[in-house]
C-alpha positions in Angstrom: 82.9 103.6 81.4 85.6 101.5 79.9 88.7 100.5 81.9 92.0 102.0 80.8 94.7 99.4 80.1 97.0 99.0 83.0 94.9 101.0 85.5 93.4 98.0 87.5 94.5 98.4 91.1 94.5 94.7 92.0 94.7 91.2 90.7 92.8 88.0 91.5 95.8 86.7 93.4 95.8 89.8 95.6 92.0 89.6 96.1 92.3 86.0 97.1 95.0 86.6 99.6 93.0 89.4 101.2 89.8 87.3 101.3 91.8 84.5 102.9 93.0 86.9 105.5 89.5 87.9 106.4 88.4 84.3 106.5 91.4 83.5 108.7 90.3 86.3 111.2 86.8 84.8 111.2 88.1 81.4 112.0 90.4 82.7 114.7 87.5 84.6 116.3 85.2 81.5 116.2 87.9 79.6 118.0 88.6 82.2 120.7 85.0 83.3 121.2 83.7 79.7 122.0 80.2 80.7 121.0 80.2 84.2 122.6 78.2 87.0 121.1 81.0 89.6 121.3 80.4 92.2 118.5 83.9 93.5 119.0 85.5 90.2 117.9 87.5 90.1 114.6 84.8 87.9 113.2 82.1 90.5 113.9 84.4 93.3 112.7 85.0 91.4 109.4 81.2 91.5 108.9 80.8 87.9 107.9 77.1 87.1 107.1 75.0 84.0 106.9 76.1 81.6 104.3 74.4 78.7 102.4 71.8 78.9 99.7 69.4 81.8 99.7 65.7 81.2 99.4 63.6 82.3 96.4 66.0 80.7 93.9 69.0 83.0 94.7 72.0 80.8 95.3 74.8 82.3 97.5 78.2 80.8 98.0 80.6 80.5 100.9 80.3 82.8 103.9 80.8 82.2 107.5 77.8 82.8 109.8 77.8 85.9 111.8 79.3 85.7 115.3 76.5 84.9 117.7 73.9 85.6 115.0 72.2 88.8 114.0 69.5 90.3 116.3 66.0 89.4 115.3 64.9 91.7 112.5 68.2 93.5 112.7 71.5 93.6 110.9 74.6 91.6 111.1 77.3 92.9 113.4 80.2 95.0 112.2 82.9 97.3 113.5 82.5 101.0 113.4 83.5 104.2 115.2 82.1 104.7 118.7 79.1 107.0 118.7 80.1 110.6 118.9 83.6 110.1 117.6 85.3 109.0 114.4 88.8 108.1 113.4 90.6 109.9 110.6 90.6 107.8 107.5 93.4 109.6 105.7 96.2 108.2 107.8 97.3 104.6 108.1 94.3 102.3 107.6 93.7 98.7 108.4 96.1 96.7 106.4 98.6 99.5 106.1 97.1 101.7 103.3 98.7 105.2 103.3 96.9 108.4 103.9 95.6 110.8 101.2 97.6 113.8 100.4 96.9 117.2 101.8 94.8 116.1 104.8 92.4 113.4 105.8 88.6 112.9 105.8 86.8 111.6 108.8 85.2 108.1 108.7 83.7 105.7 111.1 85.8 102.5 111.0 87.0 100.2 113.6 86.0 99.7 117.2 82.6 98.9 118.8 79.4 100.7 117.8 77.8 99.9 121.1 75.5 97.3 119.6 74.1 96.6 116.2 71.2 98.5 114.8 67.8 96.7 114.9 65.5 97.3 111.9 62.0 98.5 112.7 59.1 96.5 111.1 58.9 96.9 107.3 55.2 97.6 107.3 54.2 100.1 104.5 57.8 100.2 103.2 58.2 100.4 99.4 58.6 98.5 97.1 55.8 95.9 96.5 56.5 95.6 92.8 59.7 94.5 91.1 62.4 97.0 91.9 63.7 99.1 88.9 67.2 99.9 87.8 68.3 103.5 87.4 69.4 105.2 84.2 72.5 106.4 86.0 73.6 102.8 86.5 76.4 102.0 88.9 78.0 105.4 88.4 81.7 106.1 88.5 82.4 105.9 92.2 81.9 102.3 93.2 84.7 100.5 95.2 84.7 96.8 95.6 85.8 95.4 99.0 88.7 93.6 97.4 89.7 96.2 94.8 92.7 97.7 96.5 95.1 95.4 98.3 95.8 96.4 102.0 92.8 98.8 101.9 90.6 99.4 104.9 87.8 96.9 105.0 84.4 98.2 103.8 82.7 95.4 105.7 81.3 97.5 108.6 78.0 98.9 109.8 79.1 102.3 110.9 80.1 104.3 107.8 79.6 107.8 109.2 82.2 110.4 108.1 83.0 113.5 106.0 85.6 114.9 103.6 86.5 117.9 105.7 87.1 117.1 109.3 86.3 120.7 110.4 82.8 120.5 108.8 79.7 119.7 110.7 79.0 116.0 110.4 75.4 116.3 109.3 72.3 114.4 110.6 72.8 110.8 111.6 70.8 108.2 109.6 70.0 104.6 110.4 69.4 102.9 107.0 67.7 99.6 106.8 67.5 97.7 103.5 65.6 94.4 103.0 66.4 92.2 100.0 63.5 90.0 98.8 63.0 87.6 95.9 60.3 88.8 93.6 58.6 85.4 93.3 55.0 86.8 93.4 53.2 90.1 93.0 52.3 90.4 96.7 54.3 92.1 99.4 54.8 88.8 101.2 58.0 88.1 99.3 60.7 85.7 100.3 63.7 87.2 102.2 67.1 86.5 100.6 69.9 85.9 103.2 73.6 85.7 102.4 73.7 88.6 99.9 76.5 91.1 100.1 75.0 94.6 99.8 77.2 97.6 99.0 75.9 101.1 99.6 77.7 104.5 99.0 76.6 108.1 98.9 78.0 111.6 99.4 78.7 113.1 102.8 76.6 116.1 104.0 78.6 118.5 101.8 78.4 116.5 98.6 81.7 114.7 98.6 82.3 111.0 97.7 85.1 109.2 99.5 88.1 107.8 97.6 88.3 109.8 94.4 90.4 112.7 93.4 93.5 114.3 95.0 93.2 116.7 97.8 94.3 120.1 96.5 94.9 118.7 93.0 93.3 119.5 89.7 91.0 116.5 90.0 89.8 117.3 93.5 86.0 117.1 93.8 84.0 120.4 93.6 80.5 119.5 94.7 79.2 123.1 94.0 80.3 123.2 90.4 78.6 121.2 87.6 80.1 117.8 87.4 82.0 117.4 84.2 83.7 114.0 84.7 86.4 115.1 87.2 87.3 113.1 89.2 86.6 110.1 87.0 86.1 106.5 87.8 89.9 106.0 87.2 91.0 108.5 89.8 90.7 106.4 92.9 93.6 108.3 94.5 92.9 108.7 98.2 92.1 106.4 101.1 89.0 108.1 102.3 86.2 105.5 102.7 83.4 107.4 104.5 79.8 106.9 103.6 80.4 103.5 101.9 80.2 100.0 103.3 79.2 96.4 102.9 76.9 94.2 105.0 75.5 90.7 104.4 71.8 90.1 104.6 70.6 88.2 107.6 68.0 85.5 107.7 65.3 88.2 107.2 67.1 89.6 104.2 68.0 92.7 106.1 71.2 94.9 106.3 71.5 98.0 108.3 74.0 100.9 108.2 74.7 103.8 110.6 75.5 106.7 108.3 74.6 110.3 107.7 71.8 111.8 105.6 73.3 112.4 102.2 74.2 115.7 100.6 74.3 116.3 96.9 76.7 117.4 94.1 75.9 119.6 91.2 74.7 117.4 88.4 72.7 114.8 90.3 69.7 114.6 92.5 70.3 113.4 96.1 70.6 109.6 96.0 72.1 106.5 97.5 73.7 103.7 95.4 72.9 100.0 95.9 74.7 97.0 94.4 74.1 93.4 95.5 76.5 90.4 94.9 76.4 86.8 95.9 79.0 86.1 98.5 82.5 85.3 97.2 82.5 88.1 94.6 85.9 89.3 93.4 87.1 92.6 92.2 87.3 93.1 88.5 88.8 96.6 88.6 87.3 99.8 87.4 84.2 98.4 85.6 80.4 98.5 85.8 79.6 95.1 87.2 77.1 92.7 85.5 76.6 88.9 85.6 79.0 88.2 82.8 82.0 90.1 84.1 81.6 89.0 87.7 81.6 85.2 87.2 77.9 85.3 87.9 78.2 86.9 91.3 76.5 90.2 90.5 72.8 90.3 91.3 71.4 93.8 91.0 72.4 97.5 90.7 70.1 100.5 91.4 69.9 103.9 93.1 67.2 105.1 95.4 66.0 108.5 96.5 63.9 110.3 99.1 60.7 112.2 98.9 61.7 115.8 98.1 59.7 117.3 101.0 61.7 115.1 103.4 65.0 115.9 101.9 64.3 119.6 102.1 63.2 119.4 105.7 66.6 118.0 106.7 68.7 120.3 104.4 66.9 123.5 105.2 67.3 123.2 109.0 70.7 121.6 109.6 74.3 122.3 109.0 76.3 121.8 106.8 73.4 121.2 104.3 71.8 124.6 105.0 74.8 126.6 103.6 74.2 125.1 100.2 70.5 125.7 99.9 71.2 129.1 98.3 72.9 127.5 95.3 71.0 127.6 92.0 71.3 123.8 91.7 69.8 123.1 95.1 66.1 122.9 94.1 66.8 120.5 91.3 68.9 118.3 93.5 66.1 117.8 95.9 63.5 117.0 93.2 64.3 113.3 92.7 63.0 113.5 89.2 66.0 112.8 86.9 65.0 111.1 83.6 65.0 107.4 83.9 65.4 107.3 87.6 64.3 104.2 89.5 61.4 105.9 91.2 62.5 104.1 94.4 61.9 106.4 97.4 62.9 105.3 100.8 60.5 105.5 103.7 62.0 108.1 106.1 61.3 109.8 109.3 63.1 112.0 111.8 63.0 111.5 115.6 64.8 113.1 118.6 65.1 116.4 116.8 64.5 119.9 118.1 61.9 121.4 115.7 63.7 119.7 112.8 67.2 120.4 114.0 69.4 117.4 114.9 67.9 114.0 115.7 68.2 110.8 113.8 66.7 109.9 110.4 65.4 106.3 110.1 65.2 105.2 106.5 63.9 101.9 105.0 63.8 100.4 101.6 62.8 97.0 100.2 64.7 95.8 97.1 63.2 93.0 95.1 65.4 90.8 93.0 64.4 88.5 90.2 65.3 84.9 91.2 68.7 83.9 90.0 70.4 80.5 90.3 
């Protein structure tokens, strides 16, 4: 979708100043921590990942190393809401962003998560062939970390949240993604460290964060067929649930604590994935590629879940269950849109009571063509 003249929310100067602020926090934390592994430090909260040159021909720029290092096989540290509680994202956010009108969504941001997630082994996790793009592309609802000056930082591991604070939160999901360089046809690919991975998806009721005006004509209506409202240009509230950024560790892994996605009428249930080299800047409301990102963009795709697994979660848990009677439900679970990536995450449920509650563990491997 093209960018309307005069609608870009930020400038390179603003982006630089905000990045310098984050780097300043990282430097301050490094000085005060004296080598400690305190995941609640500003450096850890800023989510800085490993820097240097990535293997497999993928060059990455800048980047401070994560405070104390990431756990073996796990994800870099990041701030997030304490388990069992979430702060309202519609009020004043980090950096002073104002609240959305007509109420606030609930999002996990700030504070300690009680320890970073550790990824399970990636045995039998797809994909072992070059990952595919998706016909739906980036979609309209991407937000770059530096897009809005004084916005809450998206660099966090805990991204749980929801649009309606009175709604049930949905089933917690621990999502582990491994970025590899597709230098051969075997599954023993080369991990790519130091890559910024963005993910975003709907909450359990089908709402995206950040777009449309609460109570306004452009408010999201997940039950109705999507007809372009809200659009990519209507980034009008400060909700940031179910979206975040992490930097791949030495094993090429990022992890997010989130909730199993819902769906909106017009799309199958899916999760968005965009990877950048470190140091990328916001270019406004555009679909990113190598030419408009100063070479920082690496890959964009979307991935899905096996329909039987998605149905097993949605048909036994609130608030998903209330929407299973809608006519669009069966199609939304099918993961069969024309031109889709055919990437299905490996997923399992544990700690549940006959399918109710528990935690979903999901894993996906994303293969990149080597880039310099």
